[in-house]
Structures are given as structure tokens and as C-alpha cells.
PyMOL Python script that loads the backbone (N, CA, C, O; Angstrom):
from pymol import cmd

cmd.read_pdbstr("""\
ATOM      1  N   MET A   1      98.588 159.940 109.305  1.00  0.00           N
ATOM      2  CA  MET A   1      99.387 159.195 110.319  1.00  0.00           C
ATOM      3  C   MET A   1     100.959 159.040 110.369  1.00  0.00           C
ATOM      4  O   MET A   1     101.803 159.022 111.266  1.00  0.00           O
ATOM      5  N   THR A   2     100.962 158.946 109.118  1.00  0.00           N
ATOM      6  CA  THR A   2     102.323 158.276 108.513  1.00  0.00           C
ATOM      7  C   THR A   2     102.979 159.519 108.650  1.00  0.00           C
ATOM      8  O   THR A   2     104.152 159.458 109.020  1.00  0.00           O
ATOM      9  N   GLN A   3     102.373 160.902 108.383  1.00  0.00           N
ATOM     10  CA  GLN A   3     103.330 162.315 108.309  1.00  0.00           C
ATOM     11  C   GLN A   3     104.079 162.507 110.135  1.00  0.00           C
ATOM     12  O   GLN A   3     105.178 162.885 110.543  1.00  0.00           O
ATOM     13  N   LYS A   4     102.932 162.069 110.758  1.00  0.00           N
ATOM     14  CA  LYS A   4     102.780 162.475 112.434  1.00  0.00           C
ATOM     15  C   LYS A   4     103.879 161.459 112.866  1.00  0.00           C
ATOM     16  O   LYS A   4     104.619 161.868 113.761  1.00  0.00           O
ATOM     17  N   LEU A   5     104.151 160.022 112.315  1.00  0.00           N
ATOM     18  CA  LEU A   5     105.426 158.940 112.315  1.00  0.00           C
ATOM     19  C   LEU A   5     106.099 159.533 111.964  1.00  0.00           C
ATOM     20  O   LEU A   5     107.176 159.009 112.249  1.00  0.00           O
ATOM     21  N   ASN A   6     106.238 160.285 111.528  1.00  0.00           N
ATOM     22  CA  ASN A   6     107.512 160.725 110.539  1.00  0.00           C
ATOM     23  C   ASN A   6     108.695 162.152 111.152  1.00  0.00           C
ATOM     24  O   ASN A   6     109.908 162.270 111.321  1.00  0.00           O
ATOM     25  N   ARG A   7     107.159 163.246 111.363  1.00  0.00           N
ATOM     26  CA  ARG A   7     107.461 163.711 112.614  1.00  0.00           C
ATOM     27  C   ARG A   7     108.414 163.234 113.657  1.00  0.00           C
ATOM     28  O   ARG A   7     109.508 163.764 113.849  1.00  0.00           O
ATOM     29  N   HIS A   8     108.088 162.510 114.128  1.00  0.00           N
ATOM     30  CA  HIS A   8     108.345 161.693 115.597  1.00  0.00           C
ATOM     31  C   HIS A   8     109.598 160.973 115.220  1.00  0.00           C
ATOM     32  O   HIS A   8     110.249 160.370 116.074  1.00  0.00           O
ATOM     33  N   GLY A   9     109.935 161.018 114.029  1.00  0.00           N
ATOM     34  CA  GLY A   9     111.176 160.337 114.269  1.00  0.00           C
ATOM     35  C   GLY A   9     111.269 158.536 113.487  1.00  0.00           C
ATOM     36  O   GLY A   9     112.272 157.966 113.056  1.00  0.00           O
ATOM     37  N   VAL A  10     109.881 158.047 113.541  1.00  0.00           N
ATOM     38  CA  VAL A  10     109.483 157.006 113.394  1.00  0.00           C
ATOM     39  C   VAL A  10     109.819 156.775 111.363  1.00  0.00           C
ATOM     40  O   VAL A  10     109.397 157.612 110.565  1.00  0.00           O
ATOM     41  N   PRO A  11     110.329 155.970 111.078  1.00  0.00           N
ATOM     42  CA  PRO A  11     110.198 156.151 109.837  1.00  0.00           C
ATOM     43  C   PRO A  11     109.330 154.410 109.366  1.00  0.00           C
ATOM     44  O   PRO A  11     109.408 153.182 109.396  1.00  0.00           O
ATOM     45  N   VAL A  12     108.357 155.890 108.870  1.00  0.00           N
ATOM     46  CA  VAL A  12     107.099 154.357 108.782  1.00  0.00           C
ATOM     47  C   VAL A  12     107.488 153.280 107.375  1.00  0.00           C
ATOM     48  O   VAL A  12     107.293 152.066 107.433  1.00  0.00           O
ATOM     49  N   ARG A  13     108.202 154.151 105.844  1.00  0.00           N
ATOM     50  CA  ARG A  13     108.260 153.420 104.844  1.00  0.00           C
ATOM     51  C   ARG A  13     109.151 152.193 105.364  1.00  0.00           C
ATOM     52  O   ARG A  13     108.851 151.000 105.406  1.00  0.00           O
ATOM     53  N   THR A  14     110.630 152.994 105.842  1.00  0.00           N
ATOM     54  CA  THR A  14     111.245 151.403 106.211  1.00  0.00           C
ATOM     55  C   THR A  14     110.717 150.198 107.015  1.00  0.00           C
ATOM     56  O   THR A  14     110.935 148.995 106.869  1.00  0.00           O
ATOM     57  N   ALA A  15     110.034 150.801 107.814  1.00  0.00           N
ATOM     58  CA  ALA A  15     108.791 149.392 108.320  1.00  0.00           C
ATOM     59  C   ALA A  15     108.117 148.957 107.596  1.00  0.00           C
ATOM     60  O   ALA A  15     107.577 147.861 107.747  1.00  0.00           O
ATOM     61  N   ARG A  16     107.967 149.720 106.595  1.00  0.00           N
ATOM     62  CA  ARG A  16     106.343 149.140 106.246  1.00  0.00           C
ATOM     63  C   ARG A  16     106.858 147.860 105.163  1.00  0.00           C
ATOM     64  O   ARG A  16     106.251 146.814 104.929  1.00  0.00           O
ATOM     65  N   ASN A  17     108.373 148.386 104.515  1.00  0.00           N
ATOM     66  CA  ASN A  17     109.062 147.623 103.033  1.00  0.00           C
ATOM     67  C   ASN A  17     109.746 146.238 104.732  1.00  0.00           C
ATOM     68  O   ASN A  17     109.773 145.007 104.721  1.00  0.00           O
ATOM     69  N   ALA A  18     109.961 146.752 105.332  1.00  0.00           N
ATOM     70  CA  ALA A  18     110.799 145.562 106.832  1.00  0.00           C
ATOM     71  C   ALA A  18     109.769 144.743 106.530  1.00  0.00           C
ATOM     72  O   ALA A  18     109.871 143.781 105.769  1.00  0.00           O
ATOM     73  N   ALA A  19     108.544 145.154 107.218  1.00  0.00           N
ATOM     74  CA  ALA A  19     107.424 143.890 107.220  1.00  0.00           C
ATOM     75  C   ALA A  19     107.177 143.080 106.064  1.00  0.00           C
ATOM     76  O   ALA A  19     106.792 141.917 105.942  1.00  0.00           O
ATOM     77  N   LEU A  20     107.543 144.121 105.109  1.00  0.00           N
ATOM     78  CA  LEU A  20     106.777 143.297 103.677  1.00  0.00           C
ATOM     79  C   LEU A  20     107.546 142.258 102.792  1.00  0.00           C
ATOM     80  O   LEU A  20     107.341 141.481 101.860  1.00  0.00           O
ATOM     81  N   ALA A  21     108.888 142.840 103.899  1.00  0.00           N
ATOM     82  CA  ALA A  21     110.305 141.848 103.124  1.00  0.00           C
ATOM     83  C   ALA A  21     110.313 140.599 104.472  1.00  0.00           C
ATOM     84  O   ALA A  21     111.512 140.319 104.497  1.00  0.00           O
ATOM     85  N   ALA A  22     109.951 140.129 105.063  1.00  0.00           N
ATOM     86  CA  ALA A  22     109.397 139.215 106.371  1.00  0.00           C
ATOM     87  C   ALA A  22     108.708 138.701 105.412  1.00  0.00           C
ATOM     88  O   ALA A  22     109.077 137.919 104.535  1.00  0.00           O
ATOM     89  N   LEU A  23     107.551 139.226 105.629  1.00  0.00           N
ATOM     90  CA  LEU A  23     105.906 138.394 105.410  1.00  0.00           C
ATOM     91  C   LEU A  23     105.844 137.274 104.273  1.00  0.00           C
ATOM     92  O   LEU A  23     105.304 136.171 104.354  1.00  0.00           O
ATOM     93  N   ALA A  24     106.945 138.167 102.540  1.00  0.00           N
ATOM     94  CA  ALA A  24     107.217 138.351 101.472  1.00  0.00           C
ATOM     95  C   ALA A  24     108.214 136.427 101.935  1.00  0.00           C
ATOM     96  O   ALA A  24     108.053 135.434 101.226  1.00  0.00           O
ATOM     97  N   ALA A  25     109.054 136.443 103.119  1.00  0.00           N
ATOM     98  CA  ALA A  25     110.044 135.403 103.097  1.00  0.00           C
ATOM     99  C   ALA A  25     109.021 134.016 103.315  1.00  0.00           C
ATOM    100  O   ALA A  25     109.431 132.923 102.924  1.00  0.00           O
ATOM    101  N   ASP A  26     107.723 134.140 103.939  1.00  0.00           N
ATOM    102  CA  ASP A  26     107.211 132.964 104.701  1.00  0.00           C
ATOM    103  C   ASP A  26     106.093 132.433 103.757  1.00  0.00           C
ATOM    104  O   ASP A  26     105.669 131.290 103.587  1.00  0.00           O
ATOM    105  N   LEU A  27     105.714 133.745 103.138  1.00  0.00           N
ATOM    106  CA  LEU A  27     104.491 133.614 102.064  1.00  0.00           C
ATOM    107  C   LEU A  27     104.556 133.074 100.756  1.00  0.00           C
ATOM    108  O   LEU A  27     105.324 133.666  99.998  1.00  0.00           O
ATOM    109  N   PRO A  28     103.800 131.868 100.193  1.00  0.00           N
ATOM    110  CA  PRO A  28     103.542 133.122  98.770  1.00  0.00           C
ATOM    111  C   PRO A  28     102.779 133.713  97.915  1.00  0.00           C
ATOM    112  O   PRO A  28     101.569 133.593  98.113  1.00  0.00           O
ATOM    113  N   SER A  29     102.910 133.944  97.573  1.00  0.00           N
ATOM    114  CA  SER A  29     102.973 135.229  96.622  1.00  0.00           C
ATOM    115  C   SER A  29     101.180 135.560  96.536  1.00  0.00           C
ATOM    116  O   SER A  29     100.853 136.664  96.972  1.00  0.00           O
ATOM    117  N   PRO A  30     100.389 134.926  96.161  1.00  0.00           N
ATOM    118  CA  PRO A  30      98.930 134.590  96.098  1.00  0.00           C
ATOM    119  C   PRO A  30      98.086 135.210  97.046  1.00  0.00           C
ATOM    120  O   PRO A  30      97.254 136.108  96.913  1.00  0.00           O
ATOM    121  N   ILE A  31      98.717 134.104  98.721  1.00  0.00           N
ATOM    122  CA  ILE A  31      98.582 134.610 100.498  1.00  0.00           C
ATOM    123  C   ILE A  31      98.946 135.924 100.274  1.00  0.00           C
ATOM    124  O   ILE A  31      98.045 136.742 100.089  1.00  0.00           O
ATOM    125  N   LEU A  32     100.266 136.328 100.255  1.00  0.00           N
ATOM    126  CA  LEU A  32     101.224 137.683 100.363  1.00  0.00           C
ATOM    127  C   LEU A  32      99.881 138.772 100.053  1.00  0.00           C
ATOM    128  O   LEU A  32      99.283 139.341 100.966  1.00  0.00           O
ATOM    129  N   ALA A  33      99.536 138.937  98.570  1.00  0.00           N
ATOM    130  CA  ALA A  33      98.567 139.787  98.106  1.00  0.00           C
ATOM    131  C   ALA A  33      97.722 139.760  98.670  1.00  0.00           C
ATOM    132  O   ALA A  33      97.119 140.828  98.774  1.00  0.00           O
ATOM    133  N   ASP A  34      96.919 138.024  99.676  1.00  0.00           N
ATOM    134  CA  ASP A  34      95.830 139.101 100.040  1.00  0.00           C
ATOM    135  C   ASP A  34      95.451 139.286 101.339  1.00  0.00           C
ATOM    136  O   ASP A  34      94.259 139.426 101.613  1.00  0.00           O
ATOM    137  N   VAL A  35      96.208 139.303 102.084  1.00  0.00           N
ATOM    138  CA  VAL A  35      96.328 139.374 103.406  1.00  0.00           C
ATOM    139  C   VAL A  35      97.028 141.079 103.432  1.00  0.00           C
ATOM    140  O   VAL A  35      96.941 141.779 104.441  1.00  0.00           O
ATOM    141  N   THR A  36      97.658 141.520 102.237  1.00  0.00           N
ATOM    142  CA  THR A  36      98.220 142.831 102.547  1.00  0.00           C
ATOM    143  C   THR A  36      97.340 143.783 101.158  1.00  0.00           C
ATOM    144  O   THR A  36      97.575 144.880 100.652  1.00  0.00           O
ATOM    145  N   GLY A  37      96.218 142.686 100.889  1.00  0.00           N
ATOM    146  CA  GLY A  37      95.730 143.959  99.720  1.00  0.00           C
ATOM    147  C   GLY A  37      96.631 144.763  98.789  1.00  0.00           C
ATOM    148  O   GLY A  37      96.382 145.914  98.428  1.00  0.00           O
ATOM    149  N   THR A  38      97.554 144.148  98.481  1.00  0.00           N
ATOM    150  CA  THR A  38      98.142 144.257  96.732  1.00  0.00           C
ATOM    151  C   THR A  38      97.899 143.843  95.885  1.00  0.00           C
ATOM    152  O   THR A  38      97.622 142.705  96.266  1.00  0.00           O
ATOM    153  N   ARG A  39      97.751 143.851  94.840  1.00  0.00           N
ATOM    154  CA  ARG A  39      97.807 142.995  93.522  1.00  0.00           C
ATOM    155  C   ARG A  39      99.243 141.778  93.187  1.00  0.00           C
ATOM    156  O   ARG A  39     100.447 141.677  93.421  1.00  0.00           O
ATOM    157  N   ARG A  40      98.502 141.278  92.729  1.00  0.00           N
ATOM    158  CA  ARG A  40      99.518 139.903  92.874  1.00  0.00           C
ATOM    159  C   ARG A  40     100.997 139.614  92.152  1.00  0.00           C
ATOM    160  O   ARG A  40     101.836 138.757  92.426  1.00  0.00           O
ATOM    161  N   HIS A  41     100.999 140.613  91.163  1.00  0.00           N
ATOM    162  CA  HIS A  41     101.956 140.822  90.519  1.00  0.00           C
ATOM    163  C   HIS A  41     103.051 141.854  91.615  1.00  0.00           C
ATOM    164  O   HIS A  41     104.223 141.509  91.763  1.00  0.00           O
ATOM    165  N   ILE A  42     102.611 142.858  92.176  1.00  0.00           N
ATOM    166  CA  ILE A  42     103.115 143.131  93.565  1.00  0.00           C
ATOM    167  C   ILE A  42     104.261 142.796  94.421  1.00  0.00           C
ATOM    168  O   ILE A  42     105.401 143.062  94.801  1.00  0.00           O
ATOM    169  N   ALA A  43     102.843 141.761  94.498  1.00  0.00           N
ATOM    170  CA  ALA A  43     103.563 140.624  95.757  1.00  0.00           C
ATOM    171  C   ALA A  43     103.796 139.349  94.682  1.00  0.00           C
ATOM    172  O   ALA A  43     103.707 138.255  95.239  1.00  0.00           O
ATOM    173  N   LEU A  44     104.022 139.310  93.525  1.00  0.00           N
ATOM    174  CA  LEU A  44     105.317 138.170  93.480  1.00  0.00           C
ATOM    175  C   LEU A  44     106.302 138.701  93.444  1.00  0.00           C
ATOM    176  O   LEU A  44     107.290 138.058  93.798  1.00  0.00           O
ATOM    177  N   ARG A  45     106.515 140.489  92.880  1.00  0.00           N
ATOM    178  CA  ARG A  45     108.389 141.115  93.154  1.00  0.00           C
ATOM    179  C   ARG A  45     108.097 140.953  94.906  1.00  0.00           C
ATOM    180  O   ARG A  45     108.183 139.726  94.967  1.00  0.00           O
ATOM    181  N   TRP A  46     107.879 141.291  96.006  1.00  0.00           N
ATOM    182  CA  TRP A  46     108.042 141.192  97.048  1.00  0.00           C
ATOM    183  C   TRP A  46     108.868 139.861  97.423  1.00  0.00           C
ATOM    184  O   TRP A  46     109.981 139.687  97.920  1.00  0.00           O
ATOM    185  N   VAL A  47     107.979 139.104  97.032  1.00  0.00           N
ATOM    186  CA  VAL A  47     108.985 137.376  96.713  1.00  0.00           C
ATOM    187  C   VAL A  47     109.345 137.144  96.632  1.00  0.00           C
ATOM    188  O   VAL A  47     109.807 136.341  97.442  1.00  0.00           O
ATOM    189  N   ALA A  48     109.806 137.366  95.594  1.00  0.00           N
ATOM    190  CA  ALA A  48     111.251 137.268  94.062  1.00  0.00           C
ATOM    191  C   ALA A  48     112.369 137.938  95.606  1.00  0.00           C
ATOM    192  O   ALA A  48     113.120 137.275  96.321  1.00  0.00           O
ATOM    193  N   TYR A  49     112.093 139.266  95.657  1.00  0.00           N
ATOM    194  CA  TYR A  49     112.551 139.975  96.756  1.00  0.00           C
ATOM    195  C   TYR A  49     113.537 139.335  97.578  1.00  0.00           C
ATOM    196  O   TYR A  49     114.767 139.303  97.604  1.00  0.00           O
ATOM    197  N   ALA A  50     112.265 138.662  98.476  1.00  0.00           N
ATOM    198  CA  ALA A  50     113.064 138.545  99.437  1.00  0.00           C
ATOM    199  C   ALA A  50     113.805 137.192  99.706  1.00  0.00           C
ATOM    200  O   ALA A  50     114.393 136.791 100.710  1.00  0.00           O
ATOM    201  N   ARG A  51     113.575 136.590  98.421  1.00  0.00           N
ATOM    202  CA  ARG A  51     114.138 135.114  97.644  1.00  0.00           C
ATOM    203  C   ARG A  51     115.947 135.185  98.340  1.00  0.00           C
ATOM    204  O   ARG A  51     116.840 135.945  97.967  1.00  0.00           O
ATOM    205  N   CYS A  52     116.006 134.255  99.285  1.00  0.00           N
ATOM    206  CA  CYS A  52     117.431 133.559  99.732  1.00  0.00           C
ATOM    207  C   CYS A  52     117.956 132.832  99.126  1.00  0.00           C
ATOM    208  O   CYS A  52     117.751 131.620  99.197  1.00  0.00           O
ATOM    209  N   ASP A  53     119.351 133.768  97.832  1.00  0.00           N
ATOM    210  CA  ASP A  53     119.675 133.123  96.630  1.00  0.00           C
ATOM    211  C   ASP A  53     121.083 133.329  97.176  1.00  0.00           C
ATOM    212  O   ASP A  53     121.600 134.424  96.952  1.00  0.00           O
ATOM    213  N   TRP A  54     121.778 132.408  97.871  1.00  0.00           N
ATOM    214  CA  TRP A  54     123.241 132.567  98.446  1.00  0.00           C
ATOM    215  C   TRP A  54     124.378 132.489  97.018  1.00  0.00           C
ATOM    216  O   TRP A  54     125.210 133.339  96.703  1.00  0.00           O
ATOM    217  N   ALA A  55     124.105 131.310  96.399  1.00  0.00           N
ATOM    218  CA  ALA A  55     124.874 130.739  95.384  1.00  0.00           C
ATOM    219  C   ALA A  55     125.977 131.752  94.763  1.00  0.00           C
ATOM    220  O   ALA A  55     127.198 131.599  94.796  1.00  0.00           O
ATOM    221  N   GLU A  56     124.916 133.316  93.924  1.00  0.00           N
ATOM    222  CA  GLU A  56     125.986 134.243  93.821  1.00  0.00           C
ATOM    223  C   GLU A  56     127.352 135.550  95.049  1.00  0.00           C
ATOM    224  O   GLU A  56     128.370 136.222  94.886  1.00  0.00           O
ATOM    225  N   CYS A  57     126.477 135.211  96.042  1.00  0.00           N
ATOM    226  CA  CYS A  57     127.286 135.380  97.405  1.00  0.00           C
ATOM    227  C   CYS A  57     128.865 134.802  97.320  1.00  0.00           C
ATOM    228  O   CYS A  57     130.016 135.188  97.113  1.00  0.00           O
ATOM    229  N   LEU A  58     128.404 134.092  97.502  1.00  0.00           N
ATOM    230  CA  LEU A  58     129.358 131.993  98.427  1.00  0.00           C
ATOM    231  C   LEU A  58     130.577 132.510  96.717  1.00  0.00           C
ATOM    232  O   LEU A  58     131.734 132.902  96.871  1.00  0.00           O
ATOM    233  N   ALA A  59     129.868 132.350  95.211  1.00  0.00           N
ATOM    234  CA  ALA A  59     130.735 132.310  94.200  1.00  0.00           C
ATOM    235  C   ALA A  59     131.430 133.284  93.951  1.00  0.00           C
ATOM    236  O   ALA A  59     132.360 132.943  93.221  1.00  0.00           O
ATOM    237  N   ALA A  60     131.450 134.558  94.245  1.00  0.00           N
ATOM    238  CA  ALA A  60     132.259 135.630  94.558  1.00  0.00           C
ATOM    239  C   ALA A  60     132.966 135.345  95.436  1.00  0.00           C
ATOM    240  O   ALA A  60     133.982 134.721  95.130  1.00  0.00           O
ATOM    241  N   ARG A  61     132.824 135.544  96.298  1.00  0.00           N
ATOM    242  CA  ARG A  61     133.514 135.015  98.175  1.00  0.00           C
ATOM    243  C   ARG A  61     134.175 133.797  97.648  1.00  0.00           C
ATOM    244  O   ARG A  61     133.310 133.109  98.191  1.00  0.00           O
ATOM    245  N   ALA A  62     134.410 133.522  97.471  1.00  0.00           N
ATOM    246  CA  ALA A  62     135.295 132.280  96.637  1.00  0.00           C
ATOM    247  C   ALA A  62     136.503 132.605  96.120  1.00  0.00           C
ATOM    248  O   ALA A  62     137.618 132.312  96.552  1.00  0.00           O
ATOM    249  N   GLY A  63     135.959 133.734  94.401  1.00  0.00           N
ATOM    250  CA  GLY A  63     136.465 134.012  94.324  1.00  0.00           C
ATOM    251  C   GLY A  63     137.843 135.361  93.940  1.00  0.00           C
ATOM    252  O   GLY A  63     138.555 135.749  93.014  1.00  0.00           O
ATOM    253  N   GLU A  64     137.413 135.759  95.986  1.00  0.00           N
ATOM    254  CA  GLU A  64     137.361 136.744  96.356  1.00  0.00           C
ATOM    255  C   GLU A  64     139.602 136.112  96.850  1.00  0.00           C
ATOM    256  O   GLU A  64     140.760 136.400  96.548  1.00  0.00           O
ATOM    257  N   GLN A  65     138.594 134.935  97.951  1.00  0.00           N
ATOM    258  CA  GLN A  65     139.851 134.421  98.807  1.00  0.00           C
ATOM    259  C   GLN A  65     140.728 133.320  97.250  1.00  0.00           C
ATOM    260  O   GLN A  65     141.479 132.534  97.826  1.00  0.00           O
ATOM    261  N   GLY A  66     140.800 133.147  96.145  1.00  0.00           N
ATOM    262  CA  GLY A  66     141.119 132.713  95.738  1.00  0.00           C
ATOM    263  C   GLY A  66     142.806 133.816  95.309  1.00  0.00           C
ATOM    264  O   GLY A  66     143.894 133.383  94.927  1.00  0.00           O
ATOM    265  N   GLN A  67     142.470 134.989  95.522  1.00  0.00           N
ATOM    266  CA  GLN A  67     142.943 136.160  94.842  1.00  0.00           C
ATOM    267  C   GLN A  67     143.795 136.798  95.977  1.00  0.00           C
ATOM    268  O   GLN A  67     144.317 137.912  95.957  1.00  0.00           O
ATOM    269  N   GLY A  68     143.826 136.009  96.820  1.00  0.00           N
ATOM    270  CA  GLY A  68     144.348 136.093  97.911  1.00  0.00           C
ATOM    271  C   GLY A  68     144.365 137.649  98.881  1.00  0.00           C
ATOM    272  O   GLY A  68     145.236 138.040  99.658  1.00  0.00           O
ATOM    273  N   VAL A  69     142.445 138.624  98.300  1.00  0.00           N
ATOM    274  CA  VAL A  69     141.723 138.734  98.782  1.00  0.00           C
ATOM    275  C   VAL A  69     141.965 138.976  99.696  1.00  0.00           C
ATOM    276  O   VAL A  69     143.117 139.000  99.264  1.00  0.00           O
ATOM    277  N   ARG A  70     142.134 139.374 101.309  1.00  0.00           N
ATOM    278  CA  ARG A  70     141.691 139.085 102.767  1.00  0.00           C
ATOM    279  C   ARG A  70     141.095 140.532 103.373  1.00  0.00           C
ATOM    280  O   ARG A  70     141.285 141.732 103.172  1.00  0.00           O
ATOM    281  N   GLU A  71     140.250 139.684 104.244  1.00  0.00           N
ATOM    282  CA  GLU A  71     139.186 141.450 104.977  1.00  0.00           C
ATOM    283  C   GLU A  71     139.808 141.483 106.459  1.00  0.00           C
ATOM    284  O   GLU A  71     139.467 142.361 107.252  1.00  0.00           O
TER     285      GLU A  71
END
""", "prot")
cmd.dss("prot")
cmd.show_as("cartoon", "prot")
cmd.util.cbc("prot")
cmd.orient("prot")
């Protein structure tokens, strides 16, 4: 099925990863593992990947603005 979808221009891996990231943002890792049928350590990695932590981004932006860099 994956090969057929890829031949028709449907990026299966990209869609799969986006769906996993969306689930990981909303579910704890044990539940994600049970729902998707993956191992718990893999689900834990997805949850860590999907976790939104904007502190580093905001600190970098504040540093850029302090140096006079403009977009």
C-alpha cells in the first residue's frame, strides 16, 4: 500500500510522522505506545520530540533583538 500511495504522490512517511507527532503532543507515552502498537521507549522519544518548549527560542530571539538584528 505504501508503494502505491508513493507512486501517486502521497508522502506516506511524512504523513505518518506528522500523525505520530500530533498524537504524542496530546497523549502520555504509555498510552501512545498502546494505541500505536509501538514499544514504550519509542513512544517516549516521540513524546519528548513533540513537547513544546519555547524557552530556548525566546531566549535566542531576545538576544538577537538586543544586538540590533532585524528581520
